[in-house]
C-alpha positions as a printed Julia matrix, in Angstrom:
224×3 Matrix{Float64}:
   0.11    0.03   -0.15
   1.28    3.47   -0.96
   1.74    6.12    1.72
  -0.02    9.55    0.76
   3.06   10.86   -0.4
   3.59    7.75   -2.52
   0.22    8.07   -4.09
   0.77   11.63   -4.88
   3.96   11.05   -6.85
   2.42    8.19   -8.69
  -0.46   10.56   -9.78
   1.99   13.12  -10.9
   3.94   10.57  -12.85
   0.77    9.36  -14.64
  -0.1    12.86  -15.51
   3.25   13.72  -16.89
   3.09   10.27  -18.97
  -0.24   11.42  -20.43
   1.22   14.8   -21.27
   4.11   13.26  -22.98
   1.63   10.93  -24.97
  -0.41   14.01  -25.88
   2.67   15.86  -27.16
   4.04   12.67  -29.0
   0.39   12.32  -30.65
   0.04   15.98  -31.76
   3.46   15.82  -33.35
   2.75   12.6   -35.16
  -0.42   14.06  -36.36
   1.37   16.56  -38.43
   3.82   14.18  -39.93
   3.11   14.22  -43.84
   5.76   11.57  -44.69
   4.44    8.22  -46.07
   6.97    6.25  -44.2
   7.27    4.77  -40.88
   5.11    2.25  -38.62
   1.24    2.09  -38.03
   0.16    0.24  -34.87
  -2.99   -1.64  -35.36
  -5.0    -3.23  -32.72
  -7.72   -5.57  -33.56
  -8.99   -9.15  -33.03
  -7.68  -12.45  -34.47
 -10.76  -12.99  -36.52
 -10.81   -9.48  -38.04
  -7.04   -9.65  -38.66
  -7.57  -12.76  -40.72
 -10.56  -11.14  -42.57
  -8.5    -7.96  -43.58
  -5.1    -9.57  -44.14
  -5.45   -9.41  -48.01
  -6.2    -5.67  -47.7
  -3.19   -5.4   -45.54
  -1.0    -7.17  -48.07
  -2.32   -4.99  -50.87
  -1.66   -1.82  -48.93
   2.12   -2.75  -48.08
   2.51   -3.37  -51.99
   1.21    0.06  -52.66
   3.11    1.84  -49.65
   6.23   -0.32  -49.3
   7.71    2.4   -46.83
   4.93    2.05  -44.44
   5.14   -0.89  -41.86
   1.93   -2.38  -40.38
   2.35   -3.57  -36.89
  -0.77   -5.69  -36.21
  -1.54   -6.78  -32.73
  -4.4    -9.14  -32.03
  -6.0    -8.34  -28.43
  -9.17   -9.69  -26.85
  -9.46   -6.28  -24.75
  -9.18   -2.99  -26.51
  -6.18   -1.06  -26.05
  -5.97    2.47  -24.7
  -5.7     4.75  -27.89
  -5.39    7.79  -25.47
  -2.1     6.3   -24.01
  -0.56    5.68  -27.35
  -0.88    1.73  -27.01
  -1.98    1.68  -30.62
  -2.31    4.22  -33.47
  -5.76    2.93  -34.47
  -7.99    0.18  -33.45
 -10.23   -2.03  -35.76
 -12.94   -3.19  -33.87
 -16.63   -4.57  -33.97
 -19.39   -2.38  -32.36
 -22.76   -0.95  -32.64
 -21.89    1.97  -30.42
 -18.49    3.4   -31.24
 -16.7     5.83  -28.79
 -17.85    9.35  -29.06
 -14.55   10.56  -27.75
 -12.22    9.17  -30.47
 -12.28    9.55  -34.46
 -14.37    6.79  -35.81
 -14.77    5.42  -39.51
 -17.24    2.86  -40.48
 -15.4     0.32  -42.83
 -17.95   -2.5   -42.92
 -20.49   -4.68  -41.42
 -20.29   -8.37  -40.19
 -23.07  -10.95  -39.67
 -23.35  -13.35  -36.85
 -25.41  -16.36  -36.17
 -25.68  -19.59  -34.13
 -23.1   -22.32  -35.18
 -22.45  -25.83  -34.28
 -20.38  -28.91  -35.52
 -21.96  -30.34  -38.31
 -22.22  -33.71  -36.5
 -23.85  -32.01  -33.71
 -26.31  -30.05  -35.95
 -27.37  -33.35  -37.71
 -28.49  -34.86  -34.47
 -29.98  -31.7   -32.81
 -33.7   -30.8   -33.13
 -33.78  -27.32  -34.51
 -37.04  -26.6   -33.12
 -35.9   -27.37  -29.48
 -35.53  -24.29  -27.23
 -32.01  -22.96  -27.39
 -31.35  -23.13  -23.59
 -31.71  -26.97  -23.92
 -28.4   -27.13  -25.78
 -24.94  -26.95  -24.28
 -23.26  -23.65  -25.05
 -19.63  -22.38  -25.52
 -19.27  -19.26  -23.36
 -16.66  -16.67  -23.07
 -13.84  -16.35  -20.58
 -15.14  -14.12  -17.81
 -11.67  -12.63  -17.27
 -12.22  -10.89  -20.73
 -15.78   -9.97  -20.2
 -14.89   -6.28  -21.34
 -14.36   -7.21  -24.93
 -17.15   -6.7   -27.42
 -17.14  -10.45  -28.55
 -17.34  -11.55  -25.02
 -20.13   -9.04  -24.3
 -22.11  -10.0   -27.6
 -21.86  -13.9   -26.94
 -22.86  -13.32  -23.21
 -25.63  -10.93  -23.69
 -27.41  -13.25  -26.41
 -27.15  -16.45  -24.34
 -30.73  -17.66  -23.61
 -31.78  -17.59  -19.89
 -30.91  -20.74  -18.14
 -28.32  -21.85  -20.89
 -25.91  -24.41  -19.84
 -22.26  -23.52  -20.57
 -20.16  -26.48  -21.5
 -16.78  -24.68  -21.8
 -15.55  -21.07  -22.05
 -12.84  -19.63  -24.6
 -10.84  -16.63  -24.76
 -10.17  -16.11  -28.6
 -11.85  -16.78  -31.89
  -9.56  -19.67  -32.84
 -10.54  -21.16  -29.63
 -14.24  -20.7   -30.23
 -13.83  -22.4   -33.81
 -11.88  -25.24  -32.3
 -14.53  -26.01  -29.58
 -17.39  -25.78  -32.06
 -15.58  -28.24  -34.24
 -15.07  -30.57  -31.37
 -18.86  -30.65  -30.69
 -18.51  -28.92  -27.22
 -21.7   -27.02  -27.73
 -23.28  -24.19  -29.83
 -22.37  -20.66  -29.81
 -22.8   -17.18  -31.8
 -20.04  -16.73  -34.27
 -19.24  -14.27  -37.12
 -20.47  -15.84  -40.36
 -17.18  -15.23  -42.42
 -15.36  -16.9   -39.76
 -17.5   -20.13  -39.67
 -17.49  -20.43  -43.44
 -13.79  -21.12  -43.21
 -14.45  -24.23  -41.58
 -16.39  -27.07  -43.62
 -17.21  -29.1   -40.36
 -19.12  -25.97  -38.92
 -22.57  -25.09  -39.89
 -25.58  -22.94  -38.81
 -27.62  -24.65  -36.25
 -30.82  -23.2   -37.69
 -30.33  -22.68  -41.5
 -33.26  -20.02  -41.84
 -32.43  -18.22  -38.56
 -32.0   -14.38  -39.4
 -28.32  -12.98  -38.92
 -27.32  -10.35  -36.36
 -25.69   -7.55  -38.02
 -22.55   -5.7   -36.35
 -20.57   -2.77  -37.64
 -16.73   -2.87  -38.1
 -15.06    0.46  -37.13
 -11.59    1.91  -37.44
 -10.78    4.03  -34.48
  -8.12    6.56  -33.73
  -7.44    9.82  -31.82
  -8.43   12.78  -33.37
  -4.94   14.21  -33.41
  -3.73   11.27  -35.67
  -6.6    11.64  -38.12
  -4.58   13.8   -40.45
  -1.22   11.95  -40.14
  -0.3    10.94  -43.69
   0.28    7.36  -43.43
  -2.93    6.98  -40.99
  -4.91    8.93  -43.59
  -3.9     6.9   -46.67
  -4.55    3.52  -44.83
  -7.83    4.68  -43.6
  -8.85    5.65  -47.11
  -7.5     2.37  -48.47
  -9.29    0.17  -46.1
């Protein structure tokens, strides 16, 4: 436990750190060079979806390096932990510069072997479900999966990544919501209820306002 003096010193240090981050970000926002690095925060599924676009961008702008980090929890843009984030949300933050770049569909999926034996008319709560690791409850995918679980649903297992979710589905551990584009990569995963309408979610590119006019950030945003 910190003493009052130690707590005061810690708060002063944090304020200085934020001021340096603000200054660095402000100067970076005025950079007109099409060289350097762009730090991108996203998820493993979105990185896979956008990898062809990332590849095409690096061929068009070979002097710009993309640093792609896949994280379950969003990073702190204000602290400079990333230059931008590419995330799924239907309510993007209003204190950051946000650009809508697409839309994703989600539905309930299961292993084909599971779906073939399941009664698609049975109440959803009667099936075993794959949930999200509770230690990552702040992420959008975690909130989405947990919020749409039917009341009384039985959780067979929990995962903490899109890859883990796909593998759990393929193994027949239960059913779960999953992004349609990701599920289509696995021939042994199928929709539990074929005619069930999709849930639609937006994809956003999120950055600090100070970086919106940075040359390499600007051309990347326009390209994607």
